[in-house]
C-alpha positions as CSV (number, residue, x, y, z in Angstrom):
1,X,-17.2,43.5,135.5
2,X,-18.5,46.9,136.4
3,X,-22.2,47.6,137.0
4,X,-22.4,49.8,134.0
5,X,-20.8,47.2,131.5
6,X,-23.2,44.5,133.1
7,X,-26.1,46.9,132.5
8,X,-25.2,47.3,128.8
9,X,-24.6,43.6,128.3
10,X,-28.1,42.9,129.6
11,X,-29.5,45.5,127.3
12,X,-27.7,43.8,124.3
13,X,-29.4,40.6,125.1
14,X,-32.8,42.3,124.9
15,X,-31.9,43.6,121.2
16,X,-35.1,44.3,119.4
17,X,-35.6,42.5,116.1
18,X,-37.1,44.0,113.0
19,X,-38.8,42.8,109.9
20,X,-39.7,44.6,106.6
21,X,-43.2,45.1,104.8
22,X,-42.0,45.3,101.2
23,X,-45.4,46.1,99.5
24,X,-48.0,48.6,100.2
25,X,-50.2,47.8,103.2
26,X,-53.5,49.3,101.3
27,X,-53.1,48.4,97.7
28,X,-50.2,46.1,97.5
29,X,-47.9,48.0,95.1
30,X,-44.1,47.8,95.3
31,X,-43.7,51.1,94.1
32,X,-42.5,52.9,97.2
33,X,-40.8,56.2,97.9
34,X,-38.8,57.0,101.2
35,X,-40.0,60.2,103.0
36,X,-38.0,59.9,106.2
37,X,-35.3,57.3,107.0
38,X,-32.1,56.9,109.4
39,X,-30.8,55.6,112.6
40,X,-32.5,55.6,115.9
41,X,-29.6,57.4,117.1
42,X,-29.7,60.3,114.8
43,X,-31.0,63.5,116.2
44,X,-33.8,64.7,116.6
45,X,-34.8,61.1,116.6
46,X,-32.7,60.4,119.8
47,X,-34.1,63.2,121.6
48,X,-37.8,62.3,120.7
49,X,-37.4,58.8,122.0
50,X,-35.8,60.0,125.2
51,X,-38.9,61.8,126.1
52,X,-41.3,58.8,125.3
53,X,-42.9,56.5,128.0
54,X,-40.2,53.7,128.1
55,X,-38.8,52.0,131.2
56,X,-35.7,50.8,129.2
57,X,-32.9,53.0,127.3
58,X,-34.3,52.3,124.0
59,X,-31.8,54.5,122.2
60,X,-29.0,52.1,123.2
61,X,-31.1,49.1,122.4
62,X,-31.7,50.5,118.7
63,X,-28.3,51.9,118.1
64,X,-27.7,49.7,115.2
65,X,-31.1,49.6,113.8
66,X,-32.7,52.0,111.0
67,X,-36.3,53.0,110.2
68,X,-38.0,53.9,106.7
69,X,-41.0,55.8,106.6
70,X,-42.4,55.2,103.1
71,X,-45.3,56.5,100.8
72,X,-46.9,54.2,98.1
73,X,-46.7,56.0,94.9
74,X,-49.8,54.4,93.5
75,X,-52.2,55.0,96.5
76,X,-50.6,57.6,98.6
77,X,-50.5,55.3,102.0
78,X,-47.7,56.1,104.3
79,X,-46.3,53.5,106.5
80,X,-43.2,52.3,108.3
81,X,-41.3,49.7,106.3
82,X,-39.2,48.3,109.1
83,X,-41.4,47.0,111.9
84,X,-40.8,45.2,115.2
85,X,-41.5,41.3,115.1
86,X,-44.1,39.9,117.7
87,X,-41.6,39.0,120.2
88,X,-40.3,43.0,120.0
89,X,-43.9,44.2,120.2
90,X,-44.5,42.0,123.2
91,X,-41.2,43.6,124.9
92,X,-42.5,47.1,123.9
93,X,-46.2,46.8,125.1
94,X,-46.0,44.6,127.9
95,X,-42.4,45.1,129.4
96,X,-41.2,48.7,128.6
97,X,-44.5,50.6,128.7
98,X,-45.9,50.8,132.3
99,X,-48.4,52.9,133.9
100,X,-45.8,55.2,135.6
101,X,-44.0,56.0,132.5
102,X,-47.2,56.8,130.8
103,X,-48.3,59.4,133.5
104,X,-44.8,60.8,133.5
105,X,-45.0,61.6,129.7
106,X,-48.6,62.9,130.1
107,X,-47.8,65.3,132.9
108,X,-44.9,66.7,130.9
109,X,-46.2,66.8,127.3
110,X,-49.9,67.0,127.4
111,X,-51.7,70.3,126.9
112,X,-54.2,71.2,129.4
113,X,-54.9,69.6,132.9
114,X,-55.3,65.9,133.2
115,X,-58.6,66.8,134.7
116,X,-59.8,68.6,131.5
117,X,-58.3,66.0,129.4
118,X,-60.0,63.2,130.9
119,X,-63.3,65.0,131.0
120,X,-63.1,65.8,127.2
121,X,-62.2,62.2,126.4
122,X,-65.4,61.1,128.5
123,X,-67.6,63.8,126.8
124,X,-66.3,62.4,123.3
125,X,-67.1,58.8,124.3
126,X,-70.7,59.9,125.3
127,X,-71.3,61.7,121.9
128,X,-70.1,58.3,120.2
129,X,-72.4,56.5,122.1
130,X,-75.3,58.7,121.3
131,X,-74.6,58.6,117.6
132,X,-74.5,54.9,117.6
133,X,-78.0,54.6,119.4
134,X,-79.5,56.7,116.6
135,X,-77.7,54.8,113.8
136,X,-78.5,51.3,114.9
137,X,-82.0,51.7,116.6
138,X,-84.0,51.8,113.1
139,X,-82.6,48.5,112.2
140,X,-82.9,46.4,115.1
141,X,-85.0,45.5,118.1
142,X,-82.2,43.5,119.8
143,X,-80.1,44.5,122.7
144,X,-77.3,46.6,121.3
145,X,-74.1,45.0,121.2
146,X,-70.6,46.6,120.8
147,X,-67.1,45.4,120.3
148,X,-64.2,47.7,121.3
149,X,-61.0,46.5,119.4
150,X,-57.9,47.7,121.2
151,X,-60.0,48.5,124.3
152,X,-57.2,49.0,126.6
153,X,-58.5,49.3,130.4
154,X,-62.1,49.3,128.9
155,X,-63.0,53.0,130.0
156,X,-65.3,53.3,126.8
157,X,-67.1,50.0,127.3
158,X,-67.7,51.0,130.8
159,X,-69.6,54.0,129.5
160,X,-71.3,51.9,127.0
161,X,-72.3,49.4,129.5
162,X,-73.9,52.0,131.7
163,X,-75.8,53.3,128.6
164,X,-77.4,49.8,128.4
165,X,-75.2,48.3,125.6
166,X,-73.9,44.6,125.9
167,X,-70.2,45.2,125.7
168,X,-67.2,43.0,124.5
169,X,-63.6,44.1,123.9
170,X,-60.3,42.7,122.5
171,X,-56.9,43.8,123.8
172,X,-53.7,41.9,123.2
173,X,-51.8,43.2,126.3
174,X,-52.7,40.8,129.2
175,X,-52.1,43.5,131.8
176,X,-54.6,45.9,130.5
177,X,-57.5,43.3,129.7
178,X,-57.1,41.8,133.2
179,X,-57.6,45.4,134.6
180,X,-60.7,45.8,132.5
181,X,-62.0,42.3,133.4
182,X,-62.3,43.6,137.2
183,X,-64.9,46.0,136.0
184,X,-67.3,43.3,134.8
185,X,-66.3,43.5,131.1
186,X,-65.7,40.6,128.6
187,X,-62.3,41.1,127.4
188,X,-60.5,38.8,125.1
189,X,-56.8,38.5,124.0
190,X,-57.5,37.5,120.5
191,X,-60.1,36.9,117.6
192,X,-59.9,33.2,118.3
193,X,-60.9,33.6,122.1
194,X,-63.8,36.0,120.9
195,X,-65.0,33.2,118.4
196,X,-65.0,30.5,120.9
197,X,-67.3,32.6,123.0
198,X,-70.0,32.3,120.1
199,X,-71.1,35.8,120.7
200,X,-73.7,36.9,118.2
201,X,-72.6,39.5,115.4
202,X,-72.3,42.9,117.0
203,X,-74.1,46.0,115.9
204,X,-71.0,48.5,116.2
205,X,-67.2,48.1,116.4
206,X,-65.0,50.9,117.7
207,X,-61.5,51.3,116.6
208,X,-59.9,54.3,119.0
209,X,-56.2,54.9,118.0
210,X,-55.6,51.2,116.9
211,X,-55.0,51.0,113.1
212,X,-51.9,52.9,113.1
213,X,-50.2,50.4,115.4
214,X,-51.3,47.1,113.3
215,X,-49.0,45.2,110.8
216,X,-51.9,44.5,108.5
217,X,-54.9,47.0,109.2
218,X,-56.7,46.2,106.1
219,X,-56.7,42.2,107.3
220,X,-58.1,43.5,110.7
221,X,-60.7,45.8,109.1
222,X,-61.9,42.8,106.8
223,X,-62.2,40.6,109.8
224,X,-64.2,43.2,111.7
225,X,-66.6,43.2,108.7
226,X,-67.4,39.3,109.3
227,X,-68.3,40.0,112.9
228,X,-70.6,43.1,112.3
229,X,-74.2,42.7,111.5
230,X,-75.6,44.3,108.3
231,X,-75.9,48.0,108.4
232,X,-73.7,47.8,111.6
233,X,-71.3,50.8,112.3
234,X,-67.8,51.1,112.5
235,X,-66.1,54.1,114.1
236,X,-62.2,54.7,113.3
237,X,-60.1,57.1,114.9
238,X,-56.3,57.7,114.1
239,X,-53.8,60.4,114.3
240,X,-54.0,62.7,111.2
241,X,-50.8,62.5,109.3
242,X,-51.5,65.2,106.6
243,X,-48.4,67.2,105.9
244,X,-46.0,65.1,108.0
245,X,-43.1,63.6,106.2
246,X,-40.2,64.5,108.4
247,X,-41.1,65.5,111.8
248,X,-40.4,68.8,113.1
249,X,-41.7,68.6,116.6
250,X,-42.6,65.9,119.3
251,X,-46.1,66.0,118.3
252,X,-45.4,65.2,114.7
253,X,-42.9,62.5,115.8
254,X,-45.6,60.9,117.9
255,X,-47.9,60.7,115.0
256,X,-45.2,58.9,113.0
257,X,-43.5,57.0,115.6
258,X,-41.3,54.3,114.2
259,X,-41.8,51.7,116.9
260,X,-45.5,52.4,117.7
261,X,-47.4,54.4,115.0
262,X,-46.2,52.2,112.1
263,X,-49.1,53.5,109.7
264,X,-49.6,57.1,109.0
265,X,-53.3,57.8,107.7
266,X,-54.8,60.8,106.2
267,X,-58.6,61.1,105.8
268,X,-58.2,59.9,102.1
269,X,-56.1,56.8,102.8
270,X,-58.1,55.9,105.7
271,X,-61.4,56.1,103.9
272,X,-60.0,54.2,101.1
273,X,-58.8,51.3,103.2
274,X,-62.0,51.0,105.1
275,X,-63.9,51.1,101.7
276,X,-61.6,48.2,100.6
277,X,-62.7,46.1,103.6
278,X,-66.3,46.6,102.4
279,X,-67.6,49.4,104.4
280,X,-69.4,52.5,103.3
281,X,-68.5,56.0,104.5
282,X,-71.5,57.8,106.3
283,X,-71.7,61.3,107.7
284,X,-71.1,61.9,111.2
285,X,-74.4,62.9,113.2
286,X,-74.7,65.8,115.6
287,X,-74.4,64.8,119.3
288,X,-74.6,67.5,122.1
289,X,-73.0,66.7,125.7
290,X,-72.4,70.2,126.9
291,X,-73.6,73.1,128.8
292,X,-72.1,75.7,126.3
293,X,-74.0,77.3,123.5
294,X,-70.8,77.7,121.6
295,X,-70.1,74.1,121.7
296,X,-73.5,73.4,120.4
297,X,-73.3,76.0,117.7
298,X,-69.8,74.6,116.7
299,X,-71.4,71.1,116.4
300,X,-74.4,72.2,114.3
301,X,-72.1,74.1,112.1
302,X,-70.0,71.1,111.4
303,X,-72.9,69.3,110.0
304,X,-73.0,71.5,107.0
305,X,-68.9,71.9,106.7
306,X,-68.1,68.2,107.2
307,X,-64.4,68.8,107.2
308,X,-62.1,66.0,106.4
309,X,-60.9,64.2,109.5
310,X,-59.3,60.9,110.6
311,X,-62.2,60.3,113.0
312,X,-64.7,58.7,110.5
313,X,-67.9,56.8,110.7
314,X,-68.7,53.7,108.3
315,X,-71.5,51.3,107.7
316,X,-71.7,47.9,106.5
317,X,-74.0,47.7,103.6
318,X,-77.0,45.6,103.7
């Protein structure tokens, strides 16, 4: 057997397995309309996948598989009907996506320098922490407790710890949670592990770029509502998928990636789902972390404009 044939045989043994979501993930309706569907080998999907951060030949593995991006005709929620099984997700996130691949993709496709990207990410995290302090402080004299769901390497929690928060994280990737644990952060691999630690309810939960990955995001939001104090704060950030039905470029493809971003939110559908879970939408407070007058001016102007966005703040009612 040639090396090439042997390699293809190995790939076939790793074939991904899919399952279907036949009802809307938000309202439960079965009245669904296809927006974008096809095979993973179709162009431009094939080319988009080949640009992603995978260490395996994903297109070959998915040669016989199809995808279907659906819109609920009842509530407008958009989501992929065919999604990977838990076994497939394990392969995807723990075996195929590695640090080297991610760095390669960021180096080739992110806008701006890595230094500027990291700086801006850190600046936004600090602004979130300043807002949280102002929102939570009037309602408690306790030490602030924050849970970052899908915390990755724990960078946001490191900043929160520096600001004096008691910090906890949940991340289902064993490798990433192990790296975060080396920084002295309590990371749990699932809800059961968090509950067994008997931690008091937290004052805030952050969900940064997480809900778009989950099979049942509404169930996760409802679970979060049971772990947060009355008047506690929920921060949610997801890709803004307004106007995307059939992706025309790599940025749009990444927003509705059939393997990873299986839920496509708009400001309206995100707000609706969080409210279904028991949260109330609140305004995003201004926060300044800058030496630039223009940045400060933009922040202050945004207080009065309050544009629709998919980075939202919610509160659990008293």
